[in-house]
ZARONU-497870 format. One record per residue (C-alpha): residue in one letter; residue number from 1; x, y, z. Coordinates in steps of 0.2 Angstrom, whole numbers, plus 5000, padded with zeros to 4 digits. Layout:
BEGIN
REC,residuo,num,x,y,z
REC,A,NUM,X,Y,Z
...
! end
This chain:
BEGIN
REC,residuo,num,x,y,z
REC,M,1,5030,4927,5414
REC,G,2,5025,4919,5399
REC,E,3,5033,4910,5384
REC,L,4,5036,4912,5368
REC,I,5,5037,4894,5354
REC,V,6,5041,4893,5337
REC,T,7,5034,4878,5325
REC,E,8,5041,4876,5310
REC,F,9,5040,4864,5297
REC,M,10,5057,4860,5289
REC,T,11,5067,4848,5276
REC,L,12,5081,4839,5281
REC,D,13,5094,4849,5277
REC,G,14,5084,4863,5289
REC,I,15,5074,4870,5274
REC,A,16,5059,4883,5280
REC,Q,17,5056,4892,5267
REC,A,18,5038,4889,5256
REC,P,19,5033,4874,5264
REC,G,20,5015,4878,5260
REC,A,21,5013,4884,5242
REC,P,22,5024,4889,5225
REC,D,23,5019,4906,5227
REC,E,24,5023,4907,5247
REC,D,25,5042,4915,5246
REC,P,26,5049,4913,5229
REC,E,27,5061,4924,5236
REC,G,28,5080,4923,5232
REC,G,29,5074,4912,5217
REC,F,30,5067,4894,5226
REC,E,31,5060,4884,5215
REC,Y,32,5053,4868,5225
REC,G,33,5038,4882,5235
REC,G,34,5025,4868,5244
REC,W,35,5040,4855,5245
REC,Q,36,5027,4849,5261
REC,A,37,5014,4846,5249
REC,P,38,5018,4828,5244
REC,L,39,5022,4823,5264
REC,I,40,5007,4829,5277
REC,D,41,5005,4819,5286
REC,A,42,4986,4816,5293
REC,E,43,4991,4806,5309
REC,A,44,5003,4821,5311
REC,D,45,4992,4838,5304
REC,G,46,4979,4832,5321
REC,L,47,4996,4832,5333
REC,V,48,5003,4850,5324
REC,L,49,4983,4858,5329
REC,D,50,4986,4849,5346
REC,Q,51,5002,4862,5349
REC,V,52,4992,4877,5346
REC,R,53,4975,4875,5353
REC,S,54,4985,4879,5369
REC,M,55,4991,4896,5361
REC,D,56,4982,4911,5367
REC,A,57,4991,4927,5354
REC,L,58,5001,4920,5336
REC,L,59,5016,4932,5331
REC,L,60,5016,4932,5313
REC,G,61,5031,4941,5302
REC,R,62,5024,4952,5288
REC,R,63,5024,4942,5276
REC,T,64,5017,4925,5285
REC,Y,65,5002,4938,5290
REC,D,66,4999,4940,5272
REC,I,67,4997,4925,5267
REC,F,68,4985,4921,5281
REC,A,69,4975,4935,5283
REC,G,70,4970,4931,5265
REC,Y,71,4964,4915,5270
REC,W,72,4958,4912,5285
REC,P,73,4947,4925,5288
REC,T,74,4938,4917,5275
REC,A,75,4939,4898,5279
REC,P,76,4927,4886,5281
REC,A,77,4919,4889,5299
REC,E,78,4918,4872,5302
REC,L,79,4941,4870,5301
REC,D,80,4946,4866,5319
REC,F,81,4960,4880,5313
REC,T,82,4946,4894,5308
REC,R,83,4937,4895,5322
REC,L,84,4954,4895,5335
REC,L,85,4966,4908,5319
REC,N,86,4946,4921,5321
REC,R,87,4946,4920,5338
REC,I,88,4967,4921,5347
REC,P,89,4974,4939,5347
REC,R,90,4986,4941,5331
REC,Y,91,5001,4953,5332
REC,V,92,5012,4958,5316
REC,A,93,5029,4961,5316
REC,T,94,5031,4974,5305
REC,R,95,5040,4992,5301
REC,T,96,5030,4995,5284
REC,L,97,5010,4991,5290
REC,K,98,4998,5002,5302
REC,D,99,4985,4998,5314
REC,P,100,4969,4991,5310
REC,L,101,4976,4980,5301
REC,S,102,4963,4972,5286
REC,W,103,4961,4955,5299
REC,E,104,4949,4960,5312
REC,G,105,4954,4957,5327
REC,A,106,4974,4959,5320
REC,R,107,4984,4971,5328
REC,V,108,5003,4979,5325
REC,L,109,5017,4975,5339
REC,D,110,5024,4988,5351
REC,G,111,5038,4992,5349
REC,G,112,5056,4985,5345
REC,L,113,5052,4967,5343
REC,A,114,5062,4962,5359
REC,E,115,5049,4975,5369
REC,G,116,5034,4971,5363
REC,V,117,5040,4952,5363
REC,A,118,5043,4955,5384
REC,G,119,5024,4963,5384
REC,L,120,5016,4946,5376
REC,K,121,5025,4937,5386
REC,E,122,5015,4947,5400
REC,S,123,4997,4948,5395
REC,Y,124,4996,4929,5387
REC,G,125,5002,4911,5394
REC,Q,126,5008,4902,5377
REC,V,127,5014,4918,5364
REC,H,128,5017,4904,5346
REC,V,129,5022,4910,5331
REC,L,130,5021,4899,5316
REC,G,131,5030,4901,5298
REC,S,132,5035,4920,5299
REC,L,133,5053,4911,5296
REC,D,134,5061,4928,5296
REC,L,135,5053,4934,5311
REC,V,136,5063,4920,5318
REC,Q,137,5078,4921,5313
REC,S,138,5078,4940,5320
REC,L,139,5070,4930,5338
REC,L,140,5083,4919,5339
REC,A,141,5098,4930,5334
REC,Q,142,5091,4940,5352
REC,G,143,5088,4925,5364
REC,L,144,5069,4927,5363
REC,V,145,5062,4908,5360
REC,D,146,5057,4899,5375
REC,R,147,5053,4882,5364
REC,L,148,5054,4878,5349
REC,N,149,5043,4864,5339
REC,L,150,5051,4854,5325
REC,W,151,5045,4847,5310
REC,V,152,5053,4836,5300
REC,Y,153,5051,4829,5282
REC,P,154,5061,4817,5274
REC,V,155,5066,4829,5262
REC,V,156,5083,4839,5255
REC,L,157,5083,4854,5244
REC,G,158,5101,4859,5247
REC,S,159,5098,4880,5245
REC,G,160,5082,4890,5252
REC,K,161,5080,4900,5271
REC,R,162,5085,4891,5286
REC,V,163,5080,4891,5303
REC,F,164,5095,4891,5310
REC,E,165,5105,4904,5300
REC,G,166,5108,4922,5300
REC,G,167,5116,4922,5317
REC,A,168,5107,4910,5333
REC,V,169,5113,4912,5347
REC,P,170,5123,4898,5355
REC,S,171,5111,4888,5366
REC,A,172,5109,4870,5372
REC,L,173,5091,4864,5370
REC,R,174,5081,4850,5381
REC,P,175,5074,4839,5373
REC,T,176,5054,4837,5379
REC,K,177,5047,4826,5364
REC,S,178,5049,4818,5351
REC,R,179,5040,4806,5336
REC,V,180,5041,4798,5320
REC,F,181,5032,4794,5304
REC,P,182,5027,4780,5294
REC,N,183,5032,4796,5282
REC,G,184,5047,4796,5290
REC,S,185,5045,4815,5295
REC,L,186,5049,4819,5314
REC,Q,187,5040,4829,5326
REC,L,188,5056,4837,5337
REC,A,189,5053,4847,5354
REC,Y,190,5063,4855,5362
REC,E,191,5065,4869,5377
REC,W,192,5080,4882,5380
REC,A,193,5093,4877,5394
REC,G,194,5107,4889,5392
REC,E,195,5124,4889,5385
REC,P,196,5132,4873,5374
REC,A,197,5145,4865,5385
REC,V,198,5160,4860,5378
REC,G,199,5172,4848,5382
REC,D,200,5185,4834,5376
REC,L,201,5183,4817,5368
REC,G,202,5198,4808,5377
REC,N,203,5188,4813,5394
REC,P,204,5171,4815,5393
REC,D,205,5168,4817,5410
REC,E,206,5177,4837,5409
REC,A,207,5163,4845,5399
REC,V,208,5160,4863,5404
! end
């Protein structure tokens, strides 16, 4: 059985809306689209690429699919991301798009979300989700995420769509990697580790 791995770029206060460009996702009157651009670090970008090279398939939400499909099919061929994203199988979780899709090699995820993700895990070792924040909200709410890669940047925005919002299943997380970069950004990687434990600070050995 494969794994579903989510990668998100987020601010210190958890905002992951529209990191890449001003018009990426203005929903809700969001005014800070492109907040990640001034904080890009070449070394961190290389590690992001190393992470996604392991993907066997890519799952996207509708909005992120539209952005990707409008750029990557004709992006410069010498870019590593171009070769990767145009080669691997790509799936879109959507109720409004129908096959065949405009991006060659992409197709609509079959069935409901839980059923569709289960089918992808049966077919592929690593299924990655990049961005696709609305989709990630649904995946977290249904407990469908196996691993989480968070890239946390030293900026606070105060409002916007957050990664953990909208009914995420209470979960304990096991850290598998962490790293700090010179610009103050953090790489944090987690695996799911069951339900959260609770306890009493007066009796710390009695956590349950």
